N, C-alpha and C positions, 0 to 999 in steps of 0.2 A: 515589506519584509526585506531585510538587508541581504546582500549577496553572501555574507558569511554564513547564513543559514543554509545556503544552497550547496556550497562546496562539499559538505559532508556526504551527500548522496553520491557525488562523483567519486569521492575519495575511497569509499569502501570498495568500489569496483576496481579502481586503479591498484590499490594496495593488494587486492586479492588476485589480480589477473595480469599485472604488468602494465606497461605504459601504453598510451594511445593518445591521439589528438582529439581533444574535446574543446568545444567553444564554451565561453563563459555562459552559464545558464541564466535564465531570466525569471524563473519561478520555481518554487519548491514547496511541497507540503505532502503529508502522508495521512493515511487513514488506517486505523487498527480496530479489529473486532476480536474479543476474547470469549471463548466458549469453554465452560467447565465440563467435567465428565458427566455430571448429572443433567446437563442441559443439552447434551448431544444425543443423537439417535442411537449410536452404537457404543457409547461409553468412552469415546475419544476425548482428549482435550484438543482444542484448536485455537490458533491465533492467526491473524492475517496481517498483511503488510502491502500497501500500495506505495511504492517508492517513487515519488513524483518529482520530476525535474528534467531539464533539457540536458541529457547526457546519454551516452551509449553504454548500457550495462554489459558486463561480462560475468557470467556465472563462475564462481570460484569453487575449487575443490582442493582440500588438503587432507592427506592421509594421516592416520595416527602415527606418532613418532616419539622416540625416546631421545633425550638430549643429554650431552655430557655435563657434568658439574661445571659451573662457571660459564655456561653458554649464555649468550645475550640475545635479546629481541630488539630489533631496530624500530623506532617510532619515526614515521615519515609523514610529511605533509601530503596533501592531495596532489601537489606538483611533483612529488618524489623527493623533496628536500629532506635530509636527515635532521630530525629535531633532537634526538637523544636515544639512549638505550636503557633497557630495564633487564633484570635477570629473567632468563627463559625458564619455564617450568621443566621439571624433570621429564614429564610425559605430557604430550598434547593429544587431545582427541581428534578424530577425523571430523571434518566439517564440509557440508555441501550447502552452499549459499549461507543461510542463517539457521541451519539445523545441524546438530552434531550427531555422532554415532551412538549417543545415549538417548536419543529422541528429544533432547533439549532444544527448544527453539526460542529465538529472541527477535523482536521487531521494535520499531520506535516511531515516534513523530516528534518533530522539533516544535517546542512550545514557546521558545525564546524567553518568556517571563521578563524579569527586570534585567534589561540589557547591561546595566552598570555592574552586574554580578558576573559577567564574563571575565575570565582570567587569562589574559594572553600569555602569562608566564607558566600556566599549567602545561603538562606534557601530553595528556591523553585526551584526544577528541572522542566523541561518543562512538564513532564508527570503529575506532581502534578498541574501545572498551568492549563493544559487542564481540568483536573478533577474538580478543584475548579471553573473554569469558567463555565463549563456546569451546575454546581449546582447553580450558582449565576446569570447567565445572560439569557435573553430571546431573544435577537436579536444579530445580528452580531456586530453592533455598541456598544451595551452594553458589549459584550464579549471583544472587543478591550479595552474599558475603564477599565473593571475588570482586565484584564491581565496587563495593564500598571500600575494600582494602586497596585496590589499585589506585583509585582517585585520592584516597587519604595519603598514600605513600608517594605518589608521583604527580599529583595535581591534575585537576579537571579543567579542560580548556574550552569546552563548548558552552553555548548558552543552555537554557533549560531543555530537558528532554523528558519524554514519557516513554517508558519501556514496557512492552508486553513480554512476559517470561513464562514459558509453559514446559513442563515435563509430563510424563504419562499420567501423573496423578493430580498435580496442582497447577493453577494458573494465577499469576501475580501481576499486578500493575505497580511499577516503581517509577517515581518521579524525582528528578534530580536537577539541581541548579548549582552554579559555582558560588564562590565567596568573594569575587571581585579581584581586581589587579593586586598581585602580591599576596593574595589569600592562600589558605591551605585547604586541601580537600574539597568537599562539597557538602551541600545540604540536601537531604533526601528522605523520602518516606516510601514504604512499600506496603501494599495491602493485598491479601489473598482474596480472590473473588470467591464468594461462597458457592459451594457445590450446588448445582441446579440453576445457576445464574449465568448471565452473559453481561459483558461490558463493552463499551466502545469509546474511543476518543480520537480527536483529529486536531492536532496543533493547538490545543488548549489544555491547561492543567485541569484534572478532574478530581483529584483527591482534596477533600475539604477538611472537615473534622475527622479525627481518627482516635482509636483507643490508645492510651499510653501504657497500658498494663496487660496486654494480651499478645505476647510474642508468637502465639500460634497463628494469629491472623494479621498482625501488623508489626513491622520492623521500621526503625527510623534512626537517623543519625543523632548523636548526642546533642548537637548544636541546633536541631531543627527549630526549636522555639526560641532559645536564647539569642541566636543570631538575628532572627527577625525582630526581637525586642531591642537589641543593641542598635539595629539600623533604623528603628522607628517604623517598621512595617507592621508591628503588632504592639498593642499596649495592654499588658497584663492587668493593669489597674482597672481596665474597663469592665472586668469580670466576664467578658465574652470568651467563649471557648476558642482555642487557636484554630484557625482555618488556613491550611497550607496554600491552597490556590489563591485565596484572597490576599495572603501576605506576599506571595512570590510571582503571581501572574495576574495582575489586575486587568480585567477584560474591558474592551471598548465596544461600542455598538457594532463597528465593522468587524472586530475580531469575533464577536459572538455570531454574527451572520456567517462568517467564514468558517468557523469551527463547529459551533453547536448545531448547525443545521444538519450536518452529516450524522452527528450522534442521534439527533431526533429522528432522522429517517431510518436508521438501523432499528431503533427502539419501536417506532410506529409500525414497522413491518413485522417485527418479531412478536410484538404484543399490542395489536391494534386496540384492544379494549381499554388500554390505559388512557387513550386519548390525550396524550401529552400536549400541553399548550404550546403552540408555536411562538408565543409572546417572548420567551427567553431568547430563542435564536433570531428573532427579529429585532432584538435590542431594546425591548420595552423596559422602562425604569421599574425597579423593584420586582421584576419577574423572577420566579423561583428557578434556580438551575435544575437541570435534569439529574435524576439519581445516578449514582456511580454505577450501579448494576440493576438489572431487572430479571425477572423470571420470564422466559419466552412462553408463549401460550402452547406451542408444540415444540418438541425436541428437534434440534437442528441436525440435519445430515450434512455431509460434505458439500453436496450439491446446493443445499439451502444457503450455506455460508458463501459459496461462490456467487450465488445469485445476489446476496446482500452486497457483495463487492461490485455489482454491476447496477448501480443505482444513479438515476438522474432526477429523483423526486417524481417519477412517473405517477400520475393519478392524483397529485396534490396541487395546491395553488402555485407551487414553485416548479411545476413540471417543465423541464428544459426542452422538451420536444414540442412545446406549444408556443404560440405567439409569433409576432413578426421577427423577433430576435432569433427564432429557430429557422428562419429562411423558408423558402418554398418547400423544402423537402425534409422538414422536421428534424434537423440535426440538433443534438444536445450539446454540441461543441461550441464553446465561446472562445474567441481568440484573445490572447493577452494584449494589453494589460487588463487585470481584473477590474480596476477602477478607472473612471474617466470623468471629465468635467465638461458640461455643456451649459453655456450661459451662466457661469458662475456656480452652478449646482453640481454637487459631486454624486456620482452614481457608482454602483458596483454590480457586476454579474453575480449570479449564484455560483457557488463552488460545490460541485457534486462529488460523490465518492468516486465515480468513474469519470476519468478525464483523459483527454488525448495527451496530456503531459506525463502520464505514467511511463517510467522507464521499465520497471518490472514489478511484479506483485507475486505474492504467494499465499497459500492456505496451508498451514502446517497441521499434520494429523499425528498425534502421539497416543499409543495404546499400550496399557500396562500389561495386558494378558498375552502379548506377543513378544518374541525375541526382538531386541532393539533394531537389528538389521532389517526386520520385516515390519515392525510396528510403527516405525517412523516413516512418514511419507511427506515429502516436500513437493506439494502441488505448485508448480512454477509456471508463470505466464509472463509474456513479454508485451510491452506497449499497453495501450488502453485495455482495461479489464473487460470492457463491453465487446471488444472485437478480438480478444485473445483466446487462447485455449490453455486450460490448466493441465499440465502434463505431470504424471506421477513419477517422481524420482525417489527411490527408496534410500533410507539412511545407510544401508549396507553396501551400496554400489561402489565399485572400485574405479570408475571413470565416468565422465560426463560427456554429453554430446558436443562434438567439436564446433558445430555452428552456433552454440551458445557462448563460446569463449573467444570469438573473433569479431572484428569489425571496428569501425571508428565513425564518429559523428559526422565528419566532414567528407565522407566518401561512401556513396551507396555501393552495396555489394550483395549479390544473391547468396554469397557464402555465409552471410551473417543472418541468423534467425531473427534478430531484432529488426533488421532492415526489411526482411520479408514481411513481418507483421505490420511494420509501418507502411509499407507499400499498399497493402490491402486497406488499412485504416484510412489512409489519405485519399486513395481512389474513391472510397465510399462517400466522401464529402461532396462529390460531384452530383450525386442523386441519392442522398442518404436513405430516405424512406423506402426506396426500392432495393438498393444494394444491401441494406442491413438484413433483409430477409434471407438473402443468399448466404450472407456471412454467418448468421445465427444458425442456419440449417446445418452447415458443415461443423460449426462449433458444437452444436448439440449432438450430432452424430458421433463425433470423436470423444467428447467427454462422457456421453452415455456408455460408449464402448469400454472406456477405461473403468468406469464405476461397475459395470456389469462383470468385467474380467477380474476385478480386484479380489474377490473371494477365492477364485480359482488360482490365480497367481500366488496368493499368499498361502493357500493350503499346500501347494506344491513346494513353496519355499520353506515352510515350517517342516515339512517332511524331510527335505534335503538337509536342513539344519541339524537334524538328529544324527545323520550319517556322514555328511560331508559338508561342513560349513563353507569351505572354499568354493565348492560347486554351487552351493546356495547363493553365495555372493555373485558368482559369475552369471547364474540364471537371472537374478534380479537386475544385474547390470545390463545384460543383453536385452532384457525386456524394456527397461527404462530408456536406454539409449536408442534402441530400435524404434520404440513408439515416438520418441521425441523427434527423431529425424524423419519419420513418416509424417508427422504433423507438419513439419516444415515443408516437406515435399507437397503435401496437400494444399498448404497455404500458398505456395507458388502457383499451383494450378488454379486456385481460387482467384488470385490476383489477375492472371491471364484471362480467366473467364469474365471477370467484371469489366476489364478493359475492352473486351470484345463485345460482350452483351450490351453494354451501355455506351458504345462508341458514339461520339458526337451528339449525345443527348437522347438518342433513340433507345428503345428497348427491343432487342432482337427477339423476333417471334420464331415460329416454326419455319424451318427451311431458310429461304432467303428473304422472308418478309420481315420488315422492320415496323415496329408499332410506335406511333407518335404518342408519347405520354408527357404532356406539357405540365403546366403549373396547376396546382389545386385551386379550386374556386376561392377558398379563404385568402389565398395569396393574391389572386387576381383582384379581389375586392380591395386589398390594401394598395395595390398599384393604382386602381381607379380613384381611391380616396386621395392619394398623394398627387396624382396628375389626372384629373377627371376628363380633360378634353383632348389630351395628346393622342390617345389611341382610339378615340371614338370615331366611328364611321357616321357621317352626318345622315346618310340615308342608305337604306338597304339597296344592294346592287340588284338590278333586273337586266334582262337582255337589252332594254332600251337605253339604260344609262351606264352600262358597263364600259370600262376603259378599253380602248382599241388594242391593247397589248397585254 
């Protein structure tokens, strides 16, 4: 995957929060889950985002604003270089991260598609497209119209993207690709996920055939089929129905392994009885792609969706906590590069949903029966989803936690929440199977408390909204910011505990007693298999043959 696919994750953070020193990233990919009202336990719509790449994220927050006629919006590169200007909207909505004050949320994954269709002359990269759309649209359908209009007028510069778009009532998947150097606009299709269903995607296009005459469930660009036919990606004379993904994102064995395994794992956990065949994500010829959406066997709560974002294929043949590659302490982390060659043969690690390369992630929650300021919750986490904490930030808050807005990749700082979470996650790699129990205990305690408190907090906020909306916003702000900073404080304590408890490979016991917890037998057997004689004692020691020292 080329580096041009990576800069985008960096850029949205820089443009939203100012400049900072960041090194060139080495890997990038994202995972999204989409949950409709009828598929959620409480009637929420939810989408997720794991923004993966080597960068230091800074949470952005912009307040609603009115702009003078003739005002302009500057389009900048991730480096800060000015590329051009477009007319500013008369009014822009408030935005926290990737959710606005109308409970509209957007996430994405880069799918690349046909790289010859990237247009270096286009003005708008996908990260700018998401930011502008959240400022200008109030519903998912409006968002699709805004995105289509912006790229048509000003040009689309990124490679292919898949976007999740959710408002309190509908959830849509929109896939977009450019028209090549010197081209105009973009090619795109958007499908509404049927109520009661969930969808998932991860760096691979998922929309295949689609209805051409049902605007209630499907929208698309005028050129979606004609452009593919003109470029030879689709042959109408074949009589075959048009397939968007087949035309614009031809998969390979490796790309199916990299992308479809994550989709399969979401679906196999949400609906085990489907028994979806692993053949497709293993790259088998002629294997059937997975459906665009499925009905979960049980309706999903916010906690369920968070759990889906914390997946290493546990309990399957691809379980990343098992095998010699997991090391002695069952770590699911695999260090980059993803692919390597030994004796002329090419290999690749599994790519899980939860990865140490995550910069930030979120689970958005939008609810139609509540005021927007209360109904929208941006559950935000930093670093690896497995070792992070999802913190509730309400759509109506007026400020965000300071520790989420500062820091840089090349300098550790306890003032940066991202570095605090990275400290704990990296320390855990020393004795993962032991330390992860301590981490998950604190994670569970904090998230369970947030979820338990949620009805009480929201009942109070709704009551305040009827009498004093400003006080309601301040109440939600103090709660969200206070809980976020409390989580960071607890995570600092956790990092200090781990460093102390597992110092020098011991596991601290009660009082001053240290416990020797060495390698598990399965790992020792691998050591013996590799070097059967080196560590073998030829004969058992007795008082008669013991060494004199």
